[in-house]
N, C-alpha and C positions, 0 to 999 in steps of 0.2 A: 284478751285485748292487749295489743302491744302498747307499751307506755312510753311516752316521751320522757327523756331524761331532763331534769331541770337543774342545771348547774347553779351554784351560788351567785346571787346578783351582785353587781358592783354597787358601791356606795352611792353612785349617781342615780340609781334605779329606785330609790326610796328615801324618805325623810330620815334624818338621824335617829329619831325616836324609835323607828322600827328596827334599827340596827341592833338594839339590845335583845330583841326576840330572835332575829336571824342568827346572831352569834351563838345562841344556845344550841342550835342544831348542829350536831357533829357529823352527820351523814354528808356525802358528796352529792346527793341527789334528793331534792325536796319530795318527789313522789315516793321514793323509797322510805323516807322518814315518815311521811303521812301513812303509808301502809303499815310500817312496823310499830310505830310508837302508840298507836291507838290501843293495842293489846295491853301495854303496860298501864295506861291510864284506866282502862276498863278493869283490869285486875285490881288496881288500887281501890277503885270505887266499889267493887264487889265485897271488900272487907269493911264497909261502912254500914252500920245499922241505921234505921230510920231516926232514932233519937239523935245520934251523932250527926246525921245528915242535916238535921235542922239547926245544929249548933253554929255559933259564930265564935271566932277566936277573940273577939273584942267587941264592945258596944259600937254600933254604927257600921260594923263590917258585914259582908255578905254571909249568908249561911253556906254550908257545903253545897246544898241544892242550887242555890243561886249562882255559885261559882260554875257548876256544871251547866246550868242554864245559860250563863254568860258565854261559856265556851261554845255552846250550840249557836247562840245568836251571832256572836262575832264571826264564827266560821262561815255561817250563811252570808253575812254581809260581805266579808272578804272574798268569798267565792263568787258572789253575784258581781262584785266589782271586777273580778278577774274575767268573768265571762263577757261582761260588757266591753272591757278593754281589748280582750282577745278578738272580739268581733269588730274591732276598729271603731267602736262607738266613742266619739269624742265629747259626748255630753258630760259636763262636770257633775259629779255625783255628790250628794250631801253627806255629811258625817252622821253619826248616831251617838246618842247619849247613853253610854253603857249603864249608868246608874238608874236611869229611867226604865231602861229595858229590864234590868234585874228586879227592880221594885214592882213592875207591872207585868212581869212574865208568868206570875202564878206558880213559880217553881216550887215554893214551899208547900203548895197544896197537892203536889204530885209525888208518887213514890220515886225514890232515887233510882231504882231499877229501870223505870220508864224513861227518866232523863238520860241515864247511861245508854239505853237502847237508842234513843233519839240521837245522841252524840255519835254513836257508831253509824247510824243511817246517814247522817249529814256527812260524816267522814267518807263513807262509801261514795256519796255523790261527788264530793270534792276530788277524790282520787280518780273517778271516772272523768270528770271535767279536765283536770290537769293532765291526766295521762292521755287524753285523746287529742290534745292540741298539737298542731303543727309547730315545729321549732320557731318559725318566724312569728307565730302568734304569741308565743311566750315572751317575746322581747317587746311586744307592743306596750305602749304607755297610755295612761289616762290620768285624770285628776279626780280625787275624791277628798272631801273635807279640805279643799284648798291645797292638797298635796299631790304632786305628780308621783306615780308609781308604776312600775312594770308588772306584767302578769306574773312573771316568775318570782318577783319579790313578794307578791301576795301569797303565793304558795309557801314560800319560806316563812313568811310572817305567821301564817296559820300554824305551821309546825312549831315554830318557836313560842308562839302565844300559848299553845297547849303545854309545852314544857315549862314555861314560866308558871302557869297556874297549877300544874302538877306539883312543882316545887313548893308553892304556897300551901297546897293541901298537906304536904308532908311536913314542912317546916313550921308553919303557923298553926295548923289544925291538928298536928300530931298524928296524921294518918300514916301508917306504915304498911 
């Protein structure tokens, strides 16, 4: 499948909040980043046993499994938004409450290996979506959670969001 190159979005294509994620991505192309970085995250997760996967670095924080489940859920939401915007759907989309999703996702009841496999499957779908878009579709905008955003900014946000949470797993959970 020939892939569309997704150059870094301008600051006008996303809310400032998402800039912190986008800045973490060092690649010049979001699709390339989505393809290459999932292996690093998967490799990190392979080194976590089930006991550690259920652990939290502090009271009230998510377990490792919930972090992975959150990555899956957030990527699905962001990719869905991107698909809608790419298709020129101007319906304003709602936000989602990440803490409710994490608490109600049943992630702690599943093996970490299953969650990691689901993350890879969702990533494969995201890569197929973003890689298949015509260049003009990647520049389309829509509104979600009251915030205008371009399709390509959503791809960059997915990549940066994963990097952010990978750093949390390394720095706060001590996973190496």
